[in-house]
All heavy atoms as an XYZ file, in Angstrom:
705
protein
N      83.141     76.377    128.347
C      83.030     76.103    126.977
C      81.675     76.583    126.580
O      80.680     76.498    127.263
C      83.007     74.620    126.816
C      82.878     74.313    125.302
C      84.442     74.063    127.113
N      81.687     77.380    125.432
C      80.449     78.011    124.905
C      80.271     77.570    123.492
O      80.948     78.207    122.602
C      80.476     79.414    125.079
O      79.367     80.110    124.493
N      79.437     76.673    123.209
C      79.215     76.131    121.807
C      78.012     76.960    121.095
O      77.094     77.166    121.805
C      78.967     74.687    121.891
C      78.271     74.474    123.256
C      78.797     75.558    124.059
N      78.114     77.115    119.665
C      77.151     77.627    119.031
C      77.081     76.752    117.664
O      77.996     76.505    117.032
C      77.396     78.953    118.549
C      77.322     79.979    119.814
C      77.619     81.474    119.431
O      77.834     81.714    118.202
N      77.594     82.325    120.406
N      75.792     76.373    117.477
C      75.663     75.319    116.275
C      74.533     75.938    115.357
O      73.542     76.383    115.844
C      75.219     73.888    116.834
C      74.874     73.011    115.700
C      76.214     73.276    117.844
N      74.988     75.946    114.023
C      73.958     76.218    113.020
C      73.834     75.039    112.100
O      74.736     74.805    111.217
C      74.427     77.533    112.250
O      73.612     77.656    111.186
N      72.804     74.252    112.207
C      72.684     73.245    111.192
C      72.405     73.579    109.931
O      72.876     72.996    108.987
C      71.374     72.392    111.843
C      71.404     70.884    111.224
O      72.405     70.331    110.854
O      70.239     70.444    111.003
N      71.651     74.755    109.732
C      71.364     75.227    108.356
C      72.665     75.700    107.696
O      72.691     75.488    106.410
C      70.384     76.441    108.455
N      73.562     76.261    108.421
C      74.755     76.745    107.826
C      75.939     75.656    107.957
O      76.996     75.981    107.518
C      75.272     78.173    108.353
C      74.342     79.196    108.108
C      74.739     80.458    108.740
O      75.493     80.401    109.761
N      74.181     81.600    108.254
N      75.560     74.663    108.662
C      76.680     73.462    108.789
C      77.941     74.024    109.452
O      79.021     73.807    109.075
C      76.982     72.834    107.457
O      75.971     72.201    107.025
N      77.713     74.913    110.549
C      78.826     75.299    111.379
C      78.749     75.102    112.777
O      77.590     75.057    113.356
C      78.920     76.900    111.201
O      77.852     77.465    111.603
C      79.270     77.394    109.761
N      79.831     74.889    113.563
C      79.911     74.608    114.851
C      81.121     75.576    115.379
O      82.185     75.559    114.884
C      80.102     73.253    115.267
C      80.346     73.226    116.794
C      78.953     72.301    114.853
N      80.802     76.454    116.276
C      81.814     77.306    116.940
C      81.909     77.084    118.346
O      80.834     77.099    119.048
C      81.421     78.764    116.606
O      82.363     79.771    117.201
N      83.106     76.759    118.885
C      83.201     76.513    120.233
C      84.157     77.628    120.816
O      85.329     77.679    120.291
C      83.774     75.134    120.498
C      84.115     74.832    121.952
C      82.730     74.205    119.991
N      83.782     78.257    121.921
C      84.687     79.182    122.576
C      84.974     78.611    124.030
O      84.126     78.117    124.631
C      83.878     80.590    122.725
C      84.771     81.666    123.154
C      83.869     82.921    123.068
O      84.023     83.524    122.028
O      83.255     83.321    124.084
N      86.278     78.418    124.265
C      86.524     77.956    125.675
C      87.659     78.893    126.325
O      88.155     79.752    125.728
C      87.303     76.573    125.584
C      88.725     76.518    124.842
C      89.707     76.532    125.597
C      88.847     76.656    123.441
C      91.104     76.447    124.979
C      90.191     76.687    122.847
C      91.281     76.583    123.740
N      87.510     78.812    127.632
C      88.297     79.756    128.494
C      89.384     78.803    129.311
O      88.879     77.985    130.091
C      87.336     80.441    129.554
O      86.351     81.059    128.778
C      88.186     81.396    130.302
N      90.501     79.131    129.058
C      91.669     78.416    129.722
C      91.631     78.710    131.309
O      90.983     79.879    131.638
C      92.909     78.874    129.232
C      92.606     79.566    127.847
C      91.224     80.001    128.098
N      92.258     78.002    132.127
C      91.930     78.216    133.603
C      92.664     79.446    134.129
O      92.391     80.012    134.983
C      92.553     76.978    134.359
O      93.753     76.606    133.922
C      91.608     75.701    134.181
N      93.831     79.639    133.510
C      94.767     80.810    133.857
C      95.245     81.530    132.499
O      95.271     80.895    131.488
C      95.822     80.529    134.580
C      96.756     79.535    134.049
C      95.437     80.038    136.003
C      98.099     79.139    134.690
N      95.471     82.831    132.522
C      95.866     83.527    131.410
C      97.210     83.038    130.636
O      97.440     83.275    129.526
C      96.193     84.997    131.829
C      95.350     85.135    132.955
C      95.355     83.745    133.713
N      97.900     82.290    131.485
C      99.250     81.782    130.745
C      99.110     80.268    130.688
O     100.217     79.505    130.717
C     100.460     82.277    131.712
C     100.789     83.674    131.473
N     100.063     84.645    132.396
C     101.539     84.387    130.707
C     100.497     85.844    131.893
N     101.392     85.827    130.977
N      97.975     79.566    130.621
C      97.817     78.175    130.540
C      98.651     77.664    129.400
O      98.374     77.843    128.206
C      96.395     77.795    130.417
S      96.014     76.063    130.428
N      99.606     76.757    129.682
C     100.446     76.170    128.728
C      99.750     74.996    127.979
O     100.124     74.492    126.928
C     101.688     75.552    129.361
O     101.384     74.509    130.242
N      98.651     74.608    128.477
C      97.864     73.492    127.856
C      96.802     74.004    126.956
O      96.020     73.329    126.362
C      97.230     72.789    128.927
C      98.096     72.000    129.939
S      99.174     70.803    129.201
C      97.990     69.475    129.281
N      96.654     75.417    126.675
C      95.585     75.817    125.991
C      95.487     75.369    124.574
O      94.460     74.990    123.997
C      95.691     77.472    125.747
N      96.548     75.158    123.838
C      96.652     74.601    122.492
C      96.076     73.071    122.388
O      95.268     72.780    121.603
C      97.993     74.746    121.831
O      98.392     75.995    121.879
C      97.970     74.435    120.282
N      96.532     72.354    123.466
C      96.148     71.010    123.525
C      94.749     70.863    123.928
O      94.052     70.021    123.386
C      97.030     70.300    124.649
C      96.684     68.899    124.900
C      96.924     67.973    123.664
C      97.601     68.231    126.094
N      94.234     71.685    124.702
C      92.785     71.744    125.043
C      91.822     72.036    123.860
O      90.839     71.326    123.543
C      92.442     72.649    126.247
C      93.073     72.293    127.654
C      90.876     72.923    126.423
C      93.112     73.367    128.707
N      92.333     73.038    123.099
C      91.765     73.470    121.846
C      91.767     72.324    120.839
O      90.729     72.097    120.172
N      92.935     71.723    120.763
C      93.033     70.607    119.665
C      92.073     69.517    120.085
O      91.603     68.779    119.204
C      94.563     70.219    119.523
C      94.834     69.169    118.607
C      94.441     69.528    117.221
C      96.352     68.752    118.665
N      92.092     69.186    121.382
C      91.282     68.106    121.843
C      89.810     68.294    121.662
O      89.005     67.345    121.136
C      91.581     67.842    123.353
O      92.783     67.416    123.644
N      89.321     69.442    121.895
C      88.062     69.876    121.455
C      87.673     69.733    120.043
O      86.698     69.041    119.595
C      87.652     71.281    122.019
C      87.598     71.465    123.469
C      86.278     71.692    121.404
C      87.676     72.818    123.923
N      88.634     70.264    119.226
C      88.440     70.117    117.753
C      88.523     68.660    117.254
O      87.651     68.186    116.570
C      89.643     70.835    117.038
C      89.320     71.120    115.475
C      90.067     72.303    115.052
C      89.633     72.624    113.739
N      90.004     73.824    113.386
N      89.294     67.837    117.756
C      89.371     66.295    117.534
C      87.998     65.643    117.824
O      87.497     64.902    117.170
C      90.546     65.594    117.975
C      90.455     64.139    117.876
C      91.841     66.193    117.307
N      87.534     65.982    119.061
C      86.427     65.391    119.468
C      85.112     65.786    118.546
O      84.316     64.855    118.165
C      86.021     65.801    120.937
C      84.747     65.196    121.429
C      84.861     63.752    121.728
C      83.642     63.193    122.371
N      83.578     61.771    122.540
N      85.142     67.002    118.146
C      84.066     67.349    117.197
C      84.255     66.756    115.863
O      83.275     66.269    115.116
C      84.099     68.993    117.170
C      83.638     69.683    118.287
C      84.029     71.255    118.139
C      82.160     69.322    118.607
N      85.523     66.730    115.439
C      85.793     66.049    114.045
C      85.331     64.610    114.040
O      84.888     64.099    112.983
C      87.150     66.152    113.651
C      87.832     67.561    113.244
C      89.373     67.465    113.258
C      87.260     67.867    111.912
N      85.557     63.986    115.146
C      85.060     62.511    115.295
C      83.607     62.325    115.479
O      83.099     61.288    115.122
C      85.948     61.873    116.388
C      87.353     61.696    116.139
C      88.127     61.068    117.372
N      89.477     61.052    117.109
C      90.392     60.677    117.992
N      90.008     60.394    119.317
N      91.683     60.540    117.813
N      82.922     63.217    116.090
C      81.537     63.235    116.416
C      80.622     63.689    115.377
O      79.413     63.293    115.281
C      81.244     63.884    117.783
O      82.071     63.341    118.669
N      80.954     64.705    114.595
C      80.122     65.372    113.717
C      80.260     64.866    112.282
O      81.358     64.511    111.834
C      80.330     66.983    113.656
C      80.049     67.600    115.073
C      80.433     69.019    114.916
C      78.549     67.542    115.366
N      79.216     65.086    111.507
C      79.284     64.771    109.912
C      80.365     65.722    109.395
O      80.585     66.762    109.862
C      77.825     64.958    109.478
C      76.908     64.846    110.661
C      77.800     65.359    111.840
N      80.851     65.231    108.235
C      82.049     66.019    107.656
C      81.535     67.324    107.123
O      82.349     68.285    106.723
C      82.605     65.161    106.460
C      83.421     63.992    106.953
C      84.185     63.308    105.912
O      84.381     63.974    104.785
O      84.423     62.020    106.060
N      80.223     67.433    106.944
C      79.703     68.825    106.246
C      79.861     69.894    107.147
O      79.882     71.149    106.822
C      78.289     68.526    105.899
C      77.300     68.440    107.039
C      75.930     68.254    106.582
N      74.983     68.117    107.615
C      74.316     68.900    108.378
N      74.392     70.221    107.897
N      73.570     68.610    109.333
N      80.153     69.689    108.430
C      80.182     70.806    109.389
C      81.604     71.556    109.373
O      82.721     70.793    109.354
C      80.018     70.377    110.755
C      78.530     70.330    111.194
C      77.901     69.011    111.066
C      77.667     71.448    111.620
C      76.460     68.844    111.271
C      76.431     71.163    111.812
C      75.856     69.920    111.684
N      81.542     72.737    109.372
C      82.837     73.664    109.511
C      83.035     73.871    110.979
O      82.070     74.446    111.534
C      82.750     74.823    108.622
C      83.991     75.719    108.719
C      83.766     77.056    107.905
C      85.043     77.803    107.768
N      85.402     78.201    109.131
N      84.232     73.692    111.495
C      84.352     73.798    112.925
C      85.266     75.016    113.121
O      86.272     75.265    112.500
C      85.229     72.628    113.498
C      84.443     71.332    113.309
C      85.445     70.161    113.864
C      83.296     71.214    113.903
N      84.965     75.803    114.173
C      85.754     76.923    114.651
C      85.928     76.857    116.287
O      84.991     76.881    116.974
C      84.979     78.254    114.355
C      85.799     79.518    114.887
O      87.067     79.404    115.008
O      85.148     80.444    115.349
N      87.080     76.379    116.574
C      87.522     76.342    118.019
C      88.357     77.511    118.374
O      89.430     77.598    117.752
C      88.053     75.041    118.395
C      88.421     74.927    119.894
C      87.080     73.812    118.053
N      87.908     78.353    119.253
C      88.931     79.338    119.771
C      88.765     79.794    121.375
O      87.743     79.322    121.820
C      88.666     80.581    118.788
C      87.102     81.169    118.919
N      86.098     80.592    118.203
C      86.523     81.997    119.751
C      85.073     81.059    118.498
N      85.362     82.012    119.447
N      89.720     80.518    121.597
C      89.777     80.973    123.047
C      88.915     82.120    123.273
O      88.852     83.013    122.434
C      91.192     81.323    123.552
C      92.107     79.991    123.457
C      91.294     82.017    124.876
C      93.544     80.255    123.774
N      88.234     82.166    124.369
C      87.314     83.400    124.743
C      88.273     84.672    124.721
O      89.261     84.637    125.316
C      86.785     83.161    126.113
O      86.044     81.950    126.028
C      85.812     84.410    126.456
N      87.778     85.666    123.922
C      88.634     86.889    123.738
C      89.089     87.451    125.178
O      88.196     87.658    125.946
C      87.899     87.901    123.179
C      86.944     86.914    122.264
C      86.509     85.705    123.196
N      90.414     87.781    125.279
C      90.811     88.391    126.513
C      91.159     87.433    127.787
O      91.493     87.931    128.834
N      91.251     86.160    127.358
C      91.326     85.200    128.590
C      92.689     84.523    128.498
O      92.972     83.770    129.384
C      90.246     84.134    128.650
O      90.225     83.410    127.454
C      88.921     84.796    128.868
N      93.555     84.878    127.511
C      94.810     84.082    127.455
C      95.921     85.029    126.972
O      95.586     85.780    125.927
C      94.701     82.689    126.551
C      95.918     81.883    126.739
N      97.083     82.005    125.958
C      96.111     80.883    127.580
C      97.926     81.077    126.333
N      97.366     80.331    127.330
N      97.030     84.935    127.438
C      98.127     85.799    127.004
C      98.579     85.562    125.542
O      98.874     86.461    124.802
C      99.400     85.593    127.840
N      98.386     84.291    124.903
C      98.823     83.972    123.693
C      97.565     83.593    122.817
O      97.565     82.899    121.998
C      99.790     82.891    123.599
O     100.967     83.127    124.308
N      96.437     84.284    123.130
C      95.237     83.956    122.477
C      95.256     84.008    120.882
O      94.802     83.041    120.284
C      94.059     85.058    122.996
C      92.923     85.187    122.194
C      91.963     86.321    122.691
O      92.351     86.916    123.774
O      91.319     86.812    121.874
N      95.951     85.049    120.384
C      95.925     85.097    118.944
C      96.753     83.930    118.322
O      96.271     83.421    117.220
C      96.489     86.502    118.410
C      96.743     86.716    117.018
N      95.610     87.007    116.187
C      97.824     86.633    116.256
C      96.075     86.979    114.971
N      97.350     86.735    114.881
N      97.884     83.694    118.870
C      98.753     82.611    118.309
C      98.098     81.197    118.388
O      98.033     80.385    117.430
C      99.979     82.661    119.175
N      97.345     80.883    119.604
C      96.588     79.673    119.762
C      95.460     79.541    118.790
O      95.306     78.567    118.104
C      96.221     79.530    121.200
C      95.280     78.333    121.361
C      97.377     79.316    122.200
N      94.778     80.688    118.637
C      93.608     80.777    117.712
C      94.094     80.430    116.349
O      93.470     79.795    115.493
C      92.721     81.939    117.834
C      92.077     81.973    119.011
O      91.719     80.925    119.839
N      91.504     83.152    119.418
N      95.311     81.079    115.912
C      95.727     80.901    114.613
C      96.201     79.472    114.401
O      95.809     78.989    113.204
C      97.013     81.869    114.347
C      97.575     81.932    113.061
C      98.552     82.744    112.937
C      99.050     82.925    111.532
N     100.224     83.898    111.376
N      96.653     78.856    115.303
C      97.055     77.386    115.167
C      95.831     76.478    115.085
O      95.826     75.649    114.200
C      97.913     76.892    116.468
C      99.360     77.325    116.434
C     100.009     76.921    117.622
O      99.465     76.757    118.751
N     101.322     76.510    117.396
N      94.763     76.728    115.928
C      93.552     75.873    115.832
C      92.850     76.118    114.501
O      92.108     75.227    114.006
C      92.754     76.340    116.975
C      93.266     75.707    118.453
C      92.434     76.349    119.518
C      93.388     74.317    118.440
N      92.943     77.310    113.935
C      92.165     77.525    112.740
C      92.958     77.059    111.335
O      92.346     76.980    110.373
C      91.979     79.077    112.580
N      94.192     76.747    111.481
C      95.026     76.322    110.358
C      94.856     74.831    110.252
O      95.361     73.987    110.915
C      96.450     76.718    110.704
C      97.429     76.465    109.445
O      97.094     75.544    108.549
O      98.350     77.220    109.300
N      94.061     74.402    109.158
C      93.801     72.969    108.763
C      95.123     72.191    108.655
O      95.119     71.082    109.105
C      92.915     72.874    107.534
C      91.575     73.350    107.682
C      90.767     73.172    106.403
C      89.427     73.674    106.613
N      88.606     73.392    105.312
N      96.147     72.729    108.034
C      97.394     72.006    107.758
C      98.122     71.765    109.002
O      98.605     70.724    109.225
C      98.260     72.811    106.731
C      97.659     72.839    105.337
C      98.577     73.512    104.430
O      99.801     73.971    104.757
O      98.190     73.768    103.234
N      98.063     72.753    109.953
C      98.796     72.614    111.234
C      98.104     71.547    112.176
O      98.646     70.821    112.754
C      98.862     73.873    111.995
C      99.855     74.749    111.345
C      99.895     76.128    112.071
N     101.060     76.285    112.865
C     101.473     77.449    113.492
N     100.696     78.401    113.336
N     102.555     77.431    114.077
N      96.731     71.545    112.001
C      95.970     70.577    112.787
C      96.231     69.266    112.242
O      96.437     68.217    113.010
C      94.426     70.968    112.809
C      93.664     69.782    113.277
C      94.071     72.101    113.603
N      96.136     69.027    110.969
C      96.367     67.793    110.284
C      97.795     67.279    110.602
O      97.974     66.126    110.975
C      96.254     67.869    108.768
N      98.845     68.203    110.629
C     100.212     67.895    110.883
C     100.398     67.279    112.326
O     101.017     66.319    112.709
C     101.156     68.894    110.571
N      99.528     68.028    113.231
C      99.632     67.728    114.618
C      99.007     66.259    114.848
O      99.561     65.497    115.658
C      98.895     68.616    115.454
N      98.010     65.931    114.025
C      97.326     64.673    114.309
C      98.170     63.495    113.633
O      97.795     62.321    113.890
C      95.922     64.771    113.809
C      95.065     65.724    114.440
C      93.624     65.719    114.011
C      95.004     65.370    115.968
N      99.124     63.880    112.842
C      99.919     62.768    112.151
C     101.207     62.528    113.239
O     101.851     61.470    112.929
C     100.558     63.316    110.910
C      99.671     63.320    109.778
C     100.088     63.941    108.469
O     101.331     64.153    108.363
O      99.329     64.058    107.496
N     101.366     63.328    114.193
C     102.353     63.049    115.169
C     101.806     61.902    116.236
O     100.932     62.320    116.916
C     102.695     64.387    115.893
C     103.709     64.235    117.086
O     103.779     63.192    117.722
N     104.602     65.116    117.089
N     102.366     60.795    116.081
C     101.813     59.678    116.869
C     101.833     60.103    118.460
O     100.791     59.667    119.186
C     102.526     58.396    116.648
O     103.886     58.524    116.979
N     102.833     60.661    118.919
C     102.873     61.017    120.339
C     101.833     62.125    120.756
O     101.008     61.861    121.694
C     104.280     61.549    120.751
C     104.338     61.948    122.209
N     104.223     61.169    123.175
C     104.403     63.244    122.720
C     104.403     61.812    124.339
N     104.497     63.171    124.094
N     101.712     63.038    119.980
C     100.614     64.138    120.104
C      99.221     63.423    120.053
O      98.321     63.799    120.814
C     100.843     65.242    119.301
C      99.977     66.504    119.490
C      99.955     66.961    120.963
C     100.267     67.608    118.541
N      98.991     62.645    119.040
C      97.783     62.034    118.941
C      97.392     61.084    120.121
O      96.218     61.138    120.587
C      97.767     61.128    117.649
C      96.422     60.464    117.240
C      95.248     61.465    117.145
C      96.537     59.650    116.141
N      98.441     60.472    120.779
C      98.243     59.606    121.998
C      97.760     60.470    123.071
O      96.969     60.182    123.858
C      99.476     58.929    122.141
C      99.453     57.903    123.352
C     100.603     57.199    123.638
O     101.330     56.731    122.721
O     100.984     56.935    124.950
N      98.385     61.699    123.186
C      98.069     62.667    124.231
C      96.616     63.160    123.991
O      95.936     63.166    125.068
C      99.001     63.800    124.346
C      98.619     64.834    125.274
C     100.462     63.330    124.580
N      96.304     63.506    122.829
C      94.932     63.897    122.533
C      93.864     62.791    123.035
O      92.876     63.031    123.511
C      94.637     64.440    121.034
C      93.277     64.664    120.738
C      95.511     65.777    120.817
N      94.295     61.616    122.483
C      93.325     60.477    122.812
C      93.186     60.269    124.393
O      92.117     59.939    124.779
C      93.783     59.154    122.184
C      93.576     59.153    120.757
O      92.614     59.837    120.146
N      94.475     58.534    119.916
N      94.279     60.427    125.054
C      94.270     60.412    126.485
C      93.220     61.523    127.117
O      92.534     61.101    128.017
C      95.687     60.469    127.245
C      96.402     59.166    126.996
C      97.904     59.344    127.476
O      98.202     60.386    128.009
N      98.634     58.167    127.423
N      93.416     62.652    126.557
C      92.579     63.723    126.999
C      90.995     63.464    126.696
O      90.147     63.811    127.622
C      92.807     65.056    126.295
S      94.383     65.717    126.656
N      90.749     62.682    125.764
C      89.383     62.460    125.344
C      88.823     61.119    125.904
O      87.654     60.877    125.788
C      89.297     62.351    123.851
C      89.610     63.624    123.040
C      89.497     63.411    121.571
C      88.685     64.732    123.581
N      89.726     60.375    126.501
C      89.237     59.053    126.985
C      88.459     59.140    128.187
O      88.650     60.186    129.043
C      90.454     58.100    127.247
O      91.314     58.521    128.456
N      87.437     58.207    128.405
C      86.598     58.250    129.616
C      87.435     57.846    130.814
O      88.185     56.872    130.680
C      85.397     57.370    129.370
N      87.231     58.457    131.837
C      88.060     58.172    133.064
C      87.119     57.191    133.926
O      85.897     57.384    133.985
C      88.339     59.416    133.941
C      89.029     60.515    133.119
C      90.419     60.542    133.621
N      91.172     61.689    132.943
C      92.076     61.581    132.016
N      92.331     60.423    131.676
N      92.629     62.630    131.515
N      87.689     56.378    134.575
C      86.948     55.495    135.605
C      86.723     56.111    136.866
O      87.473     56.662    137.396
C      87.676     53.999    135.707
O      87.938     53.443    134.425
């Protein structure tokens, strides 16, 4: 994970690398990172979460989903998916 923060421009950009080029969890990982940032940062920040270029077979499609505010909002309205994201973000004992 490679974050870049600009307080002056109110932007946070996070680049992450999936474990393998065909990682089926890439969208869930990106969504989890985005949700954690949304919950942790003030609303003034614009978030950009994307896959490191050249590290995933469906990089363009995943990045497009993560950048689409409506798709992210719809995903978070899905109670099952929200539960999975919350499990990803929960502290482990």
